C-alpha positions as CSV (number, residue, x, y, z in Angstrom):
1,X,-83.7,-112.9,77.4
2,X,-86.4,-110.4,76.7
3,X,-85.5,-106.9,75.7
4,X,-87.9,-104.3,77.1
5,X,-88.0,-100.8,75.8
6,X,-90.4,-97.8,76.4
7,X,-91.4,-95.6,73.4
8,X,-93.7,-93.1,72.4
9,X,-95.6,-92.7,69.1
10,X,-93.9,-89.9,67.1
11,X,-95.1,-88.0,64.3
12,X,-92.9,-89.8,61.8
13,X,-94.6,-93.1,62.9
14,X,-98.1,-92.1,62.2
15,X,-100.6,-92.5,59.3
16,X,-103.1,-90.2,57.9
17,X,-105.3,-90.7,61.2
18,X,-102.4,-89.7,63.3
19,X,-102.4,-93.4,64.8
20,X,-99.4,-95.7,64.7
21,X,-99.1,-96.7,61.2
22,X,-98.5,-100.3,59.7
23,X,-94.9,-99.0,58.4
24,X,-94.3,-97.5,61.8
25,X,-95.1,-100.8,63.7
26,X,-93.0,-102.7,61.0
27,X,-90.0,-100.4,61.8
28,X,-90.5,-100.9,65.4
29,X,-90.5,-104.7,65.0
30,X,-87.3,-104.5,62.9
31,X,-85.6,-102.1,65.2
32,X,-86.4,-104.0,68.3
33,X,-84.9,-107.4,66.7
34,X,-81.8,-105.6,65.5
35,X,-81.2,-104.2,69.0
36,X,-81.9,-107.5,70.6
37,X,-79.5,-109.3,68.3
38,X,-76.9,-106.8,69.1
39,X,-77.3,-107.2,72.9
40,X,-76.8,-111.1,72.1
41,X,-73.8,-110.2,70.0
42,X,-75.4,-111.8,66.9
43,X,-76.3,-108.7,65.0
44,X,-75.4,-108.6,61.2
45,X,-72.3,-106.7,61.7
46,X,-70.8,-109.2,64.2
47,X,-72.1,-112.1,62.1
48,X,-70.4,-110.8,59.0
49,X,-67.0,-110.4,60.9
50,X,-67.3,-113.8,62.9
51,X,-69.1,-116.0,60.5
52,X,-69.0,-114.3,57.0
53,X,-72.7,-114.6,57.2
54,X,-75.9,-112.3,57.7
55,X,-79.4,-113.0,58.9
56,X,-82.0,-113.0,56.0
57,X,-85.8,-112.8,57.0
58,X,-87.7,-115.5,55.2
59,X,-91.1,-114.7,56.7
60,X,-92.8,-111.8,58.6
61,X,-96.3,-112.0,60.2
62,X,-97.6,-109.0,62.1
63,X,-101.1,-108.8,63.9
64,X,-102.6,-105.4,64.6
65,X,-105.0,-105.5,67.6
66,X,-105.4,-101.9,69.0
67,X,-104.6,-98.5,67.6
68,X,-102.1,-96.4,69.2
69,X,-102.5,-92.6,68.8
70,X,-99.7,-89.9,68.2
71,X,-97.8,-89.3,71.5
72,X,-99.1,-92.3,73.2
73,X,-96.7,-94.0,75.3
74,X,-96.0,-97.9,74.9
75,X,-93.4,-100.5,75.4
76,X,-91.9,-103.3,73.5
77,X,-90.7,-106.8,74.4
78,X,-88.5,-108.6,71.9
79,X,-87.3,-112.2,72.3
80,X,-86.5,-115.4,70.4
81,X,-89.5,-117.6,70.4
82,X,-88.0,-120.7,68.7
83,X,-85.0,-122.2,67.2
84,X,-84.9,-125.0,64.6
85,X,-82.0,-126.6,62.6
86,X,-82.2,-123.9,60.0
87,X,-84.2,-121.0,61.3
88,X,-84.9,-118.8,64.3
89,X,-88.2,-117.1,65.1
90,X,-87.9,-113.7,66.8
91,X,-91.2,-112.1,68.3
92,X,-92.0,-108.5,69.2
93,X,-95.0,-107.5,71.4
94,X,-96.2,-104.0,71.5
95,X,-98.2,-103.0,74.5
96,X,-99.9,-99.8,75.9
97,X,-99.3,-98.6,79.3
98,X,-102.6,-100.2,80.4
99,X,-100.7,-103.5,79.4
100,X,-103.1,-104.2,76.5
101,X,-101.3,-106.0,73.7
102,X,-101.6,-103.6,70.7
103,X,-99.7,-105.4,67.9
104,X,-97.6,-108.5,67.7
105,X,-94.8,-109.3,65.1
106,X,-93.0,-112.8,64.4
107,X,-90.0,-112.8,61.9
108,X,-88.3,-116.0,60.8
109,X,-84.6,-115.7,60.0
110,X,-82.2,-117.9,58.5
111,X,-78.3,-117.4,58.4
112,X,-76.8,-117.0,54.9
113,X,-73.2,-117.4,54.1
114,X,-72.1,-114.3,52.1
115,X,-69.5,-115.8,49.8
116,X,-71.6,-119.0,48.8
117,X,-75.2,-118.0,49.4
118,X,-75.6,-121.3,51.4
119,X,-77.6,-121.5,54.4
120,X,-75.8,-122.1,57.8
121,X,-77.1,-124.4,60.5
122,X,-78.2,-122.5,63.6
123,X,-76.5,-124.9,66.0
124,X,-73.1,-124.1,64.3
125,X,-73.4,-120.4,65.3
126,X,-73.5,-121.2,68.9
127,X,-76.6,-119.0,69.8
128,X,-78.3,-121.9,71.4
129,X,-75.7,-121.9,74.2
130,X,-76.3,-118.3,75.4
131,X,-80.0,-117.9,75.1
132,X,-83.0,-120.1,75.3
133,X,-86.3,-119.6,73.5
134,X,-89.0,-117.8,75.4
135,X,-92.8,-118.6,75.4
136,X,-94.7,-116.7,72.7
137,X,-97.2,-114.0,74.1
138,X,-99.8,-115.1,71.7
139,X,-100.7,-117.5,69.0
140,X,-99.3,-116.3,65.7
141,X,-98.6,-119.2,63.0
142,X,-97.3,-118.6,59.7
143,X,-99.7,-119.6,56.7
144,X,-98.7,-121.8,53.8
145,X,-99.3,-119.8,50.7
146,X,-101.2,-121.2,47.7
147,X,-100.0,-120.8,44.2
148,X,-102.3,-118.5,42.3
149,X,-102.3,-116.3,39.2
150,X,-103.1,-112.7,39.9
151,X,-103.8,-109.8,37.4
152,X,-101.0,-107.2,37.2
153,X,-101.9,-104.0,39.1
154,X,-98.8,-101.7,38.6
155,X,-95.1,-101.7,38.2
156,X,-92.4,-100.1,40.6
157,X,-88.6,-99.6,40.5
158,X,-86.1,-100.0,43.4
159,X,-84.2,-96.8,44.2
160,X,-81.7,-95.7,46.3
161,X,-83.8,-95.1,49.4
162,X,-85.2,-98.6,49.3
163,X,-81.7,-100.3,49.6
164,X,-80.2,-101.7,52.9
165,X,-76.6,-102.0,54.0
166,X,-76.4,-105.5,52.4
167,X,-77.4,-103.7,49.0
168,X,-80.5,-105.6,48.9
169,X,-84.1,-104.2,48.7
170,X,-85.2,-103.3,52.3
171,X,-88.1,-105.3,53.6
172,X,-90.1,-102.2,54.3
173,X,-90.0,-101.1,50.6
174,X,-92.0,-104.2,49.6
175,X,-94.7,-103.2,52.2
176,X,-94.7,-99.8,50.8
177,X,-95.1,-101.2,47.3
178,X,-98.1,-103.1,48.4
179,X,-99.6,-100.3,50.6
180,X,-99.4,-97.9,47.7
181,X,-102.0,-100.0,45.7
182,X,-104.6,-98.6,48.1
183,X,-106.2,-95.1,48.5
184,X,-105.9,-93.2,51.8
185,X,-109.8,-93.7,52.2
186,X,-109.6,-97.4,51.7
187,X,-107.2,-97.9,54.5
188,X,-108.9,-95.4,56.7
189,X,-112.3,-97.1,56.4
190,X,-110.8,-100.7,56.2
191,X,-107.9,-101.0,58.6
192,X,-105.6,-104.0,58.3
193,X,-105.9,-106.7,60.9
194,X,-102.8,-109.0,59.7
195,X,-100.2,-109.0,57.3
196,X,-97.8,-111.8,56.2
197,X,-94.8,-111.7,53.8
198,X,-93.0,-114.5,52.3
199,X,-89.5,-113.6,50.9
200,X,-88.8,-115.8,47.8
201,X,-85.8,-113.9,46.2
202,X,-83.7,-110.9,46.5
203,X,-83.9,-107.7,44.4
204,X,-81.5,-104.8,43.9
205,X,-81.1,-101.0,43.0
206,X,-82.9,-100.3,39.7
207,X,-84.8,-103.6,39.4
208,X,-88.3,-103.2,38.1
209,X,-91.1,-105.2,39.8
210,X,-94.5,-106.0,38.7
211,X,-97.2,-106.0,41.4
212,X,-99.9,-108.5,41.1
213,X,-102.9,-108.2,43.3
214,X,-106.2,-110.1,44.0
215,X,-109.1,-109.7,46.5
216,X,-110.7,-112.7,48.0
217,X,-113.3,-111.7,50.7
218,X,-111.5,-110.1,53.7
219,X,-108.1,-111.1,52.3
220,X,-106.0,-109.4,49.6
221,X,-103.2,-111.6,48.1
222,X,-100.1,-110.1,46.5
223,X,-97.2,-111.3,44.3
224,X,-94.2,-109.1,43.5
225,X,-92.4,-110.4,40.6
226,X,-89.0,-109.6,38.7
227,X,-89.7,-110.7,35.2
228,X,-91.2,-114.1,35.6
229,X,-89.7,-114.9,39.1
230,X,-91.7,-114.4,42.3
231,X,-89.8,-112.2,44.8
232,X,-92.5,-111.6,47.4
233,X,-95.8,-113.4,48.2
234,X,-98.0,-111.7,50.8
235,X,-101.5,-111.8,52.3
236,X,-103.0,-108.7,54.1
237,X,-106.3,-109.5,56.1
238,X,-108.8,-106.9,56.8
């Protein structure tokens, strides 16, 4: 099943150049996936009621290919691209009305039992009996992160607006924390081409996180830590 939806770039989605922003694209990817899983009746609300479980994103990768300007029309296609024993991958393609691929995202999810915190096998949820994986629309592979030590570049605290309905820090908040280490001029003159995030641990309201950042050519590497525990690993490619 592919979920196709038409959109227009609104003012709240744009960056300082009035183009569809990194945060805007990330929101579109998340909302498309949420609607897709709702259509399949495997959204988080239904998962909680039926299985006492929720979906947890473990990895996200987004490729930015072509800028889209404010008020420009585009459409999205969301679909499950793979299912394994413990995870599913859900892809979202953003295309302009000339059918050019402008951005592409992939999110890896696992199912977590709420009471125990244990992972649930995907087969036990029965999702494979109602939907088959679709062919990806482009090559987009997750990377294997290397263990590196990075200098601390700042500290942030999780507040109310960064909390989701599961009472965890929203994924978008981590992207904001990282993007806010750059100036407007840096990101206007050096646009992001790809971004990947690996989620290692959860954080909660009032947690204080340290941001560690290092530059390696055209790649910036991030670690977000709570005390000495790594919460997020990320790479941003320019």
